[in-house]
N, C-alpha and C positions, 0 to 999 in steps of 0.2 A: 729099346732105343739104343742108339749108338753109344758105345762106351766113351767115345771121343767127346761127347757133349757132357758138360758139367751137370751135376744133379739139379742145380737150380734151373738151367735151361731146359732139361728134360721135364721138370715139374711144370715150368711155365708153358711149354708146348702142350703137354697133356691137359693142363687146366684150360687152355684155350680151346683145344679140341672138344673137351667136355662142354664148355660154354656154347660152342657152336651147335652141338647135338641138342642142347637144352632149348635152343630157339626153334620154334615150329616155323618152317620155311617151305611150305608147299609151293609148287609151281604157280607163279603169279602173285604170291604173297611173301616176297622176299625182302621187303623194304627194311624190316627190323634187322635182319642178319647183315644185309649189305652195309647199313650204317654202323653196325657193330664192328664189322671187318674194317671199314674205313677208319674208325677210331683207333683200332688196334694197330693198323699200319702207321697212322700218324704217331701213336705213342712209341712205337718201335723205331721211329726215326726215318721213315721212308722219305725220299727226296721230293716226291710228288705223289698225290693220291687224287684220282678223278672218278666220279660217278657219271657215266654216260647217259644219254637220253633213254636208253632201254632199261636202266637200273643196274647195269653191271658196274663193278668197281675194279679198278686197276691201279696198282702201286708201282712206282719206279724207284729203283736204287741204282745209282751210277749214271754215267753219261758217255760211255765209251762207244766206239764205232760198231763193235760186235754186240748184238743183242740177242737175248733168249727170253722167251715168254713161257711161264708155267701157268696153266689154266686149270681150274677146278670149278665145277658148278656147285652152288650151295642150296639149290632147291631139292626137295624130296617128293616122292609120291606120297599120297595121303595115307593116313592110318585110319582104317574103318573098323578095326577089330582090337582096339587098345586093351579091352578087358581080357583078351586071349594071350597077351604078351606076358611071359614069365617075369620079364624085367620091363618096367614102364618104358614106352617108346621115346620119351623125351627126358629120361632121367640122367643120361650121361654117366651112368654107373660104371665103375670098374669092377668087374667080377672075374676072378681067376686070371688076373692080369690082362684082361681085354676090355676095351671100351664098348659099351652097349648102347643102342638107341638108334632111331631113325636117322640115317645119313652118316652113321659112324664110319662105314666102309665106303659108301657111294654118296658123297666123297668129302665129307667135312674134315676128316683126319688128313687127307691130302692137302686140303686148303690150309689147315693149321700148319702142316709140315713145310709147304712151300713158302708161306708167309714168313715163317721163322728162318728158313734156309737162306733166303736172300740176305737177311740181316747178318746171319752167321758168316756167310761168304764175304760180306764187306768187312766185318770185324777181323776175319782172318787174312785180309789183304788179297783176296782172290778175284777182285773185280777190276784190276788194272786194265784199262782199255775196253771195258765191257759195260753193258747195261742190262739189268735184270728187270723184267716186268713180271708181276704176279697178278693174275686176274681171277676174280670170282664172278662167274656168270650166272644168270638167272634163266629160268624156264627151260633148262636142258632136258628135263624129263618129258616135256611136251614138244620141244622144238629142236632137239639135238644139234647143237652147234650153230644155229642161226644167230643167237645173241652174240657169240664170240665173233662171228663174221661182221655183225653190226658194229661191235666195239672196235675192231681193227679198222673198219672203214671210217667211222666217225672220228676217230683219233689219229687217223692216217699212220697207223703203226704197221710196219713191215719188218717184224723181227727176222733175224737170220735163222733162228731155230725156235720151234715150238714143241712143248711137251704138254700133252694133255694127261692130266694125272689120274685118269679113270682107272679103277682097279682092273688088273689084268692077270692075276694069279702069279705075280712076280715075273712075268715074261714081257719083254719089250715087243710092242706091236707096232709095226711100221706103217700102218695105214688103215683106212676104213674102207670096207668092201662095198659100202652103199647102204641105202636105207629106203624103205617105202613106208609111208603112213597112209593107211586107207581107213576111211570111215564108211561103214556099211549101215544103211538105214533099212 
């Protein structure tokens, strides 16, 4: 973690990421994790927290004209082979300095980081004239981006900038080349 974060903030962020990994949140079964995120945002002092009709949660800090949205999905693919995992899939264990468990990379750590980052930005006085939205969306593993589209439409959000916190090997990806989902019977 960044050396510019205090040890207390680093520990809080890591503990939150661990808690997220410990919550089983398969696609279509995200209610518990969404309410957990909602409560965390409220505890951290977000100005507004909303759960939309699809079950996505979005928090807002600030009220400036320029807005940025950070989105992470909190659903995971199912675990059908838990007995084959060296480290249990929902342990949230830290082993050799790394967080382990289903969703730790894709993308519960990113959710924890962005939720805390908005608060840190406000504490450091970086939000003058800005609004930061942080969303945690559902069913991304099955419906890649559809729920974010619904969240933006339902809440009439039109952020100036959007960052999808999907892991990318530490390379910025500037777009999506497309997708096709096909069911063959």
